C-alpha positions in Angstrom: -9.2 -10.0 9.3 -11.7 -11.6 12.2 -14.2 -9.5 13.6 -12.4 -6.1 13.3 -13.5 -3.4 15.2 -11.2 0.2 15.4 -11.9 2.8 17.6 -10.4 6.1 18.0 -10.7 9.3 20.8 -11.6 12.6 19.1 -12.8 15.5 21.3 -13.6 13.3 24.2 -15.8 10.9 22.0 -15.2 7.7 20.5 -15.0 7.4 16.8 -15.2 3.8 15.4 -13.9 3.4 12.0 -14.4 0.1 11.5 -17.1 -1.9 12.8 -17.1 -5.9 13.0 -14.9 -6.1 9.9 -14.5 -9.9 8.7 -12.0 -10.1 5.2 -9.9 -12.8 4.0 -7.7 -12.1 1.2 -6.0 -15.0 -0.6 -2.7 -14.8 -2.1 -1.8 -13.3 -5.5 -5.0 -11.5 -5.0 -6.0 -7.9 -6.4 -8.9 -6.3 -4.4 -9.9 -3.0 -4.2 -11.9 -1.2 -1.5 -14.4 1.4 -2.7 -16.1 4.2 -0.7 -16.0 7.5 0.2 -13.7 9.8 2.4 -14.0 8.6 6.2 -15.5 5.2 5.3 -12.7 3.4 6.6 -10.9 2.2 3.5 -7.3 3.9 5.1 -8.2 2.3 8.5 -8.7 -0.8 6.9 -5.1 -0.7 5.3 -3.3 0.3 8.1 -4.6 -2.2 10.0 -3.3 -4.8 6.9 0.0 -3.4 7.2 0.6 -3.6 11.2 0.9 0.0 11.1 -2.2 0.0 13.5 -3.8 -2.4 15.7 -7.4 -3.4 15.9 -9.7 -2.3 19.3 -11.1 -5.8 18.8 -11.0 -8.5 16.8 -7.5 -10.1 15.1 -5.4 -9.4 11.9 -3.5 -12.2 10.4 -0.7 -11.5 7.9 0.5 -15.0 6.5 -0.7 -16.7 9.8 0.6 -14.2 12.6 -1.8 -12.0 14.5 -0.2 -8.5 14.1 -1.5 -7.4 17.7 0.8 -10.3 19.3 3.9 -9.5 17.9 6.4 -7.5 19.5 8.0 -4.2 18.6 11.3 -5.9 16.4 8.9 -8.9 14.9 6.8 -5.9 13.8 9.3 -4.2 12.3 10.7 -7.0 10.8 7.0 -8.0 9.5 6.6 -4.4 7.8 10.3 -4.5 6.3 10.1 -8.0 4.6 6.6 -8.8 4.2 4.7 -5.6 3.2 4.7 -2.4 0.9 3.5 0.9 1.1 1.9 3.4 -2.0 0.6 6.6 -1.0 -1.7 9.3 -2.7 0.6 12.0 -1.8 3.7 9.8 -3.2 5.7 10.4 0.4 9.2 10.4 -1.3 12.0 11.9 0.2 12.8 15.5 -1.7 16.2 15.8 -0.4 17.4 12.5 -2.3 17.6 11.3 -6.1 15.0 8.7 -7.5 17.7 6.0 -7.2 18.5 7.0 -3.3 14.4 7.2 -2.5 14.1 3.5 -4.0 17.1 2.3 -1.6 15.6 3.3 1.4 13.9 0.4 2.2 17.2 -1.9 1.8 19.1 0.8 3.6 16.9 0.7 6.5 17.1 -3.5 6.5 20.9 -3.0 6.2 21.4 -4.0 3.0 24.9 -3.4 1.7 25.1 -2.2 -1.8 21.5 -1.4 -2.8 22.1 0.2 -5.8 21.9 -3.0 -8.2 18.6 -3.9 -6.8 17.2 -0.1 -7.0 17.8 0.0 -10.2 16.2 -3.0 -11.3 13.2 -2.4 -9.9 13.1 1.3 -11.5 13.7 -0.4 -15.2 10.4 -2.6 -13.8 8.9 0.2 -13.6 10.2 2.3 -16.8 12.5 4.8 -15.2 15.9 3.5 -15.3 16.9 6.7 -17.0 15.6 9.0 -14.4 17.6 7.2 -11.7 19.8 10.3 -10.8 17.3 13.2 -11.4 15.5 14.6 -8.1 12.2 14.2 -7.2 11.2 17.3 -8.2 12.4 17.4 -11.4 9.5 14.4 -11.7 6.0 14.6 -13.1 3.3 12.9 -11.0 3.2 9.9 -12.4 7.0 9.4 -12.2 7.1 10.3 -9.0 4.4 7.7 -8.3 6.3 5.0 -10.5 9.6 5.7 -8.1 6.9 5.2 -4.9 5.9 2.0 -6.7 9.4 1.0 -7.1 10.6 1.5 -3.5 7.3 0.1 -2.1 8.5 -3.3 -3.9 12.3 -3.4 -4.0 12.4 -5.7 -1.0 10.3 -8.2 -2.3 7.1 -7.7 -0.2 4.4 -10.3 -0.4 1.7 -7.8 0.2 1.3 -4.5 -1.3 -1.0 -1.7 0.0 -2.3 1.1 -2.4 -3.8 4.4 -0.9 -5.3 6.5 -3.4 -2.9 5.7 -5.5 -4.4 7.6 -8.6 -5.9 10.4 -6.2 -3.2 12.9 -7.5 -3.2 12.0 -11.1 -5.1 12.8 -14.2 -7.3 9.8 -15.7 -4.5 8.9 -18.2 -1.8 8.8 -16.0 -3.8 7.3 -13.4 -5.0 4.4 -15.7 -1.6 4.0 -16.4 -0.5 3.2 -12.9 -3.6 0.9 -12.4 -2.3 -1.1 -15.4 1.3 -1.1 -13.8 -0.2 -2.4 -10.6 -2.4 -5.0 -12.6 0.9 -6.0 -14.5 3.6 -6.4 -10.9 0.3 -8.2 -9.6 0.5 -10.6 -12.4 4.4 -11.1 -12.8 5.2 -11.5 -9.2 2.0 -13.1 -7.9 2.1 -10.3 -5.4 -1.1 -9.8 -3.7 -2.3 -6.3 -3.8 -5.1 -4.4 -1.7 -6.2 -0.9 -2.7 -8.2 2.0 -1.6 -10.2 4.1 -4.2 -12.8 6.3 -4.1 -13.2 5.6 -8.3 -15.4 2.8 -9.1 -13.6 3.0 -12.7 -10.2 2.5 -11.2 -11.2 -0.5 -8.8 -12.6 -2.2 -11.9 -9.3 -3.2 -12.9 -9.2 -5.4 -9.6 -10.3 -9.0 -9.4 -12.5 -8.3 -5.9 -14.8 -5.0 -5.4 -15.5 -4.7 -1.7 -17.7 -1.3 -1.0 -17.5 0.3 2.3 -20.0 2.3 4.1 -19.4 3.9 7.9 -16.7 1.5 8.6 -18.5 -1.5 7.3 -18.6 -3.9 3.7 -21.8 -3.6 2.6 -21.5 -4.9 -1.0 -18.9 -7.3 -2.5 
């Protein structure tokens, strides 16, 4: 990110979510963004994943400026390079566990995605639950399914927005250690937003945010 600013319009007024943020994350790093709600963490993640774009400045993912890409190029970038894990899991309740994991591959036109989905479920310890429906899972299990779905297409960057926010302490710690294990095994780059200093402690680098700016790292 190069001098990135992001403004939004709210009730006729301009709200600045990010203010002149510059950040470089090396390949294979685990970076935690820490701050209260409204400090700009989620906005930064959405910009990093090309789901939103800066009002000023540039965001580059593996050298590609996201605001210079066409919509088909952006779609391809997101499908191939980025995985996203949400606080609320965002699973599809009408699909089974393995069908949820298959979704990114189906959207990318992959034929017979089942073997890859099963392999990814096995990597998060849920192969035996592949044919359950999501409402039959615990919160920790649902987050593991969400992580498997985010990784099934082999992205280089994983964005995690409050991944332990809906989990109890023990389950949340297990998810954090799973993320750390995935990073070490796959040399994946992880950018995680959290309000918890304890959760952030598992990362390589901790960046504190306040009022749309980085205030300490």
